[in-house]
N, C-alpha and C positions, 0 to 999 in steps of 0.2 A: 503494498498499501504503498503512496507515492506522498509529499509532506501538503501537496495540493489536496489531497484525497482526504486526509487526517483530521485539516485546516477547516474544511467543510462540516464534517462531522460533528466538527467541536462547535463550529457557527451554529451549526442545525438544532443542538442539544439545546445551548444556549437561547435558543431562540423559545424552541420550545418548551425550556423552562420558565425562561418567560410571561408568557400567554401561562401558562400552569399557576405560576402566582399573582398574574392577574384574572384568571377565572376564580381564584378564590376568593380575591379581595372584591369580587366583585358579587360573592357569593353563592359562586355557583361551584362546584366539584373540578377541583383542578383534573386531573386523570379525563376527564372530557375531551381534555385539551390532544388527548391520544387516538381519540376515535375518526378515524375518517369519512367527512362527507358529514356526520351528527356535527365535528368541532365548527362548523363552518356559520351551520344552524344557532347553537349556545350563542358562539362568539358576535350577528344578528342581532338574538335576544338581550342581548347585555347592551350592544350599544344602541338595539330600540333603531333599529332599520326595519323598511318594510320585507317584509320574507319573499316577494319577489324578485329580495337582489339577487337567491340563492339560482334561482335558473342563469346568472349569468357568471357564478362560478362552477359552472358546469360545466360555460367552454371556454374549452382553447384558446390560451394568449391572453380573451379580454378578461379570463382571472384573475390573471398576476397585476392586470391594473383596478379588477376592482379588490381583491384585497390589501393592494397599496392604501386603497380609500379606508377600509375597513380598519387600517394599523393606524388613520390619521385618526378617526371617527374614537379609539380608543385613550390617544393620545389628551382626545379632547374632554376625558373622563378624567384625568388629572388636570387636568387647565393648563394642558400645552398648545397655544393656540397660537403660538409665536411661530414665525416660518423658518428658525434654526434649531430649535425643539421640534418640529415632526420632521424637515431635514431630517435629524440625528435620530429620529425614529424610524423613517423608512431605509433610511443607506445605512445603517449601522444598529437590526433590529435586536442584533445577537448581544449587542450590546446594553442599547436603551431599553429595550422591557424588563430585562433584568435587574437593573437599575427600579422604575419602577413599580418591577411586583415586590421586592424585597426591602426597600427601604421604608425606614419608619419616617422618616418626613415626608417621604407624594402621599396623600390622599387618592383614593378611591372617590369618586364622586356618581351618580346614577345619571346619564344622561338629562331625565326630567327634574331634577334640585340642583343641576349647575345656574349660576346665574347669568343671564344675558349677555349675553354679547354684544358690539353693538356694528354687527353685517349687517345685511339685508341677507334674506334666505338666496338671491342668486348668486350676491357677493360670494357670501360662504362656497356656494357650489365654483362658482368660478376660478375659487380663489385652493381649494382648493385641489379641481382636475385640472388644473395649470401645473399646481404643484408635482402632482402624482402622474402627469406627462414627461414632465420633463424630467422627476426622478427615475422613472423608466425607463424614460430613453436612454440616460445615464449607466442602469444599469447593465442594459439591452446590447448598448454599444461596448461596452469595455468591462467586466463583470462576468457576465452570463446572458445566458439565452435561451428560451425555450425552440423548440422543433419536434417538429413531426417526422416519424417515419412514412414515407410514400411511395416505395415499392419494397418486392422482397429481394433487393438487393446484400441485404445482410445476414437473410435467415440461417441457422436458428439465433444467430445474437442477439439482434434488432429487429424485431416482427414489424409489419404493419402495421398502424396502426399504435404505437409505440408514440409515446409522448417522453420526452428526456430534455436534458437540459445539457449547455455546451457551455462550458469554462471558456472565453477570453483569456482569462489570464494565465491561465496552463502555458499557453507560450505566446504571451505577450499581444495584448488588445492593436487593434488597429485603429491611425486615425481615419478616418471614412472619409472617401474620395470622393463622395458627392454628398456633404454634409448638411444639404437645405431640401429635403425628405419628408414626404408624409408620413408620419410618427407608428411604426409599431406592424407597419406594411414590408415587403418588400422591394421589388421591383414595378409591380405594377397594383394600383388603384384598384379598392372596394368596387363591384361591381362592373370592374370592366376587364376585358380580356385582354385591351392593347394601350388605354392609358399608362402614362409613366408616371410614376408614383414618387418620383422628382423631376428638378433641375439642374441642367451643370452650367449654372451662373458661377459658381465657386467651388474649382477642380484642385484637392488638394493632392500633390505628391505623395508617396507612399513613404511611412512611419510605420513602426512597429515598437510599440513600449517592451521593457524586458517583462518576462515572464517567470515563469515558476522553474520551467523544464522547457529545451528544447524539445520536438518532438524525437519517438523516437519508433523502435519497429517495432509494430503489434497496438501503436496506439490507432485506437477509432476514434478518428477527427473529419470533421469538419470543413466543405476549402470550396471554394469561388470555383462552378465549372469550367474549365479550363480550354474547350472549345465556345464557349458561351459568351463571346466578346463578341461575335455578329450571329444573326439569329434570324427565321423564317416569323413575323406574326405571329403566322394563323398555329405555326407548330411547334409553337417555342421549342426550349430544349429538351424536344421528346427525341426529335430530331436531328444530330448535329447539323449545321449549317454544312460546312465541309462535308461530310458523309454526301448528300444533297447531290453538292457539286460532282464530286467525283462521279453517282450514281447517274445523274440528270444532265450537267451540266454546267456551266454558270449563267449561258445565258437561258437557260431556258427557266432556271431560278428562281434570275433577275423579272423575267418579262412575263411567266405565267400568272398574275396575286389571284388570280382566282381560285388556285388548290395551295399556291406559297403563300401571298399575301406580298408584304411591303416584308424586305431585308432590312433589318434596323441592328443594332451597334448597341454593348452595352458597358458601363466602365466595372471594372474589376468587383467592387459590390459587391453593384449591384444585379454580378451575376446569380443564375441556380447556383440555390446550394444542394452539392450534395454529402453523399458519408458513408467513407469506406475504410478500411484498414489502409494503415501507414506501410508495407511490407518491406518496401526499401528506401532508407536515406539517403540523403549525398552521398557520394562514392563507394555507394552498395552497384554488386553488379547481381542482377537480375535473371536466374534464368529458370527456364519451367521447361521438364523431362517429364513427358506418359501424364500431364496434369501435376508433378509434384514439384512444388517450387523450391527453386534452391538459390540461396539466400549468402552468397561470397565462395559457395561451394559446399554449403551445405543444407540439408533440408530444414525448410522454416519450424518451429516450433510457434503454434499457432494457437493464444489461447481461446480463439470461438469458436464453435460450433458449423465446420464446417459440410457443406453441401456438393454432390456432383450427381450428377446423372448416371444411373443405374439402368442392364436391363435386366428384370427378375420375370423370371420363368418360374410355371407352377405345373401341374400335374394336368391338367385341363379344367381342375375346376377353376373357378373365379377365389377372387381376392374380395371380403366383404367389403362395398361402401362404406357400410358402420368403422369397418379395422382403421380405416387411411386416417377417420379423424380419432383412433386408439393410437396410433403409432406419430401422431401428428407429422404428415404426411399432406399437406399444405397445395400443392401447386404441379403442374405439367404431369395429371394422373394422364394418359394414353393407352390404350390397348389395342388389341390386336383381333380380338375377342376368341385366340386360340390361344390361351394361356404367357402369351408374350406381352407381357408391361413395360414400358421406361415413367423408371419413377424418380423423383428427384429428391435422394437418402443424405439423413444426417448419421453419421457413425450409429448411434443410439437407435437409431431405424433402422438398419440394417441387422443389430444382433438381432433386436424384437422378431424384427421380420423372418429373420435365419427359422426361428422357431414354430415356425407354423407350419403344419406337417401335408401341406400342397406347392409349397414354394422346394421349386427342385435346384433355382439355381438363381445366384446374383453376381450378374460381372458387370463391373464399369465400363461403360463408353467411352471414351478415348477416343480425338482423332489421328490419329499417324500422323509421324514425322514428315514433312515434307510436303503433305498437305497443306498451300499456299489457301489461307482466307484471303480477299483482297481487302473486307473492312477492316482487317488489323494492323496495326501500326506497326513498320512505318509507311503503309502501301507502296512499296516499293518488290519488285516484281524479285531482288538482287535478295531477298529476306523473304522466303517461305515460310511465311510462321502461321499459326494459328492457335488459339483459346486455350491448347494444352500442350503444344509444344513452341516454344517461342524463349528464344534469347539463343545468346547471352546480348543483357546490353548495360552497358555501363550510367547509373544514375550523375547526373551531374554536380558540381560539388564548387561551392562559391569560392571565384582568386585562383583554381585549378586549369592550369590550362592544355589543350590536346591538342593533335593534330586532326586537322581537317581535311578530307577528300574528299572523289566522287564517287569513291566504296561509302562512307560515314554521314555524309552533311545530311541525307535525308532521315535521319534520327536525330538531329541537333537542330536545323535550320528553320524551322519553328519559335524554339526559340531564340535562338540567333535575329531574328527575324522582327516577331511578333512579342514575347515577352521581352524581350532586354534592347527593344526600339532600333536595333542597327537597320539601316536600308540593306540588303543581302540581291548579289546577283551573281547566276552561275550563266557564264559564257562561253562556248568551246570548250569545256571542260576545267572548266575552271572558274575559282569563285572569289570573286569580290563583295567585299565588308565598309561598306561607305566609301565608297571608288576607289578603294585600293584592293591588290590582289594581297589573298592571304592565303595562310598556306597552319595555321595555329587560331584558337580562338582560346579567350581567357573569358571563364561564366562569371557573370556578377552578380547571382543569387544559388541557395543552395536548392535542390530540387526534390521530387520525392515520387516514389512509384507504391500508386493506392490498387487494390482490389475489394473485390465485395468477396465474405465468406459462402457467397449463394455465387462457386464458380462460375456455373454452367447458364449463369441466369444475371449476369452484373455486368451494366458497360462502364470500364472501366479502364486504365492504365492499359491494358493490353488495349482499347480500339480508339485513347484520345493521347496515348503517352504520358508524360509529364504532370507532376502538377510543380506549378512554382511554389517560391516561400510567401509572397505577396497574394496570394490568393486561400492560404490556409487561415480559416474565420476562426478554429479553435475546437478541443476539446469532447467530447463525446464523455459523463462524467455518472449521471445520475437519468434509471429512467422512473418518473415517479406517478407512471401513469400508462397504461396499458389494456386498447380498446379494443375488440376483434369486427373489423368494418361488415364483417359477411352477418354476425349474428345481431338480434334487438336485444335492447336495454332487460327485456324479462326472460330471454333465453343464453346467457352466461357472453352477455355482450364486455361484460368487465372482466378480465383475465386475470382476478386478484392474486394467483400464484405466481404474475408477473410484474408486480407492483413493488415500488420503494426496491430499487434492484441498482447495485453497479454495474457500467457498463465495463466488460471485461472482454 
């Protein structure tokens, strides 16, 4: 367990301890703060706010905003109406709430018994909302941000419908490239599919504050999609613009607005957020042989739950559909109806499946060596790679100089040209950087190699290459809620066993 995780747990315990004491000062049992969802109900009763607030507490992301308002209301119960007091309570609840709870000098007053404060209701709401928006924005940008898992690329380590916190301080928070933006949204305004949530009147250069640690092998990292600098506003980042150009040609992509819409550009901080596991850090050499990943010549030691595709053969008797849920097999279930299945399985699922009497064999599905996939990085016939047999490829490291030539330039040309903003030209078998012929190149940033734990269903570095350091957002640290998108609220939608877990 790293230092940040220890500090986070301590802060969480201190905040809960503070609310325990505040509950007791308010005449409620302190242990009620420990019961998820019920604690919000008791909290609303204490601050005398309408119970319809509870609806917004169940809405991800909005609930963070509402909880900040509820902290402000708790502070008012201790007659803390000043902006500084409220800022302390919201930004440092792990210190201020225990102080209010256990200090004999701080007296709790029921909201109905407090002396009137000379502010109109409108003014009070406006002050609280402005304060909460500013405080929450600071927390979101520089400290921690809520994030939702939208795809299965990290199954079974992270599930579709997991709500987690991403630490910005682990690797150091970045200064926003576009600071003028609509709060609490990423790149698109609410109720719109194309309207930008930001303006580029002010553009700030990349700067990262010192963090608690550097990115390490096997960290689960959130980052801005490297291929997301240019995209179709209709397809968004669901399909890489560069893959569209390779498939249809540039003219077709730019001119067929009915299908592709407008082609737009986004600054680094507004590119789509992806989450993967960092397999290789700067200076590592990555190779995949028959789906096994080697880092500097050694097989990876992945703490997550890897998944691959397998061919499962039965004796002709089908596998009961209900058993797929018991085995936690949730995707890519296909069969030829003759006892031959194609399944995506984790190691745990394989062991359980082997115990079924009608299962004859379970064989991994591996794309053979030298069968080139044209959609695989670096999109060069000189590299006949696929998702199961790939590399070796060296991950660039800051200030390291390497020779560049017509053999390896396809691996690093996007780094040189786009990420590090040089003018790259190739003419008559020669490479020119900023107008000068070049035989070497020195990298300006560190880079990373990211892959999903669901290895046969993950759009990752195998498809678009390296992730620059300035694209790294933060480290996934804690899952606080897990909802099954395929179930109703009264049919097991909340995955109770998956709540409150540390991301490994």
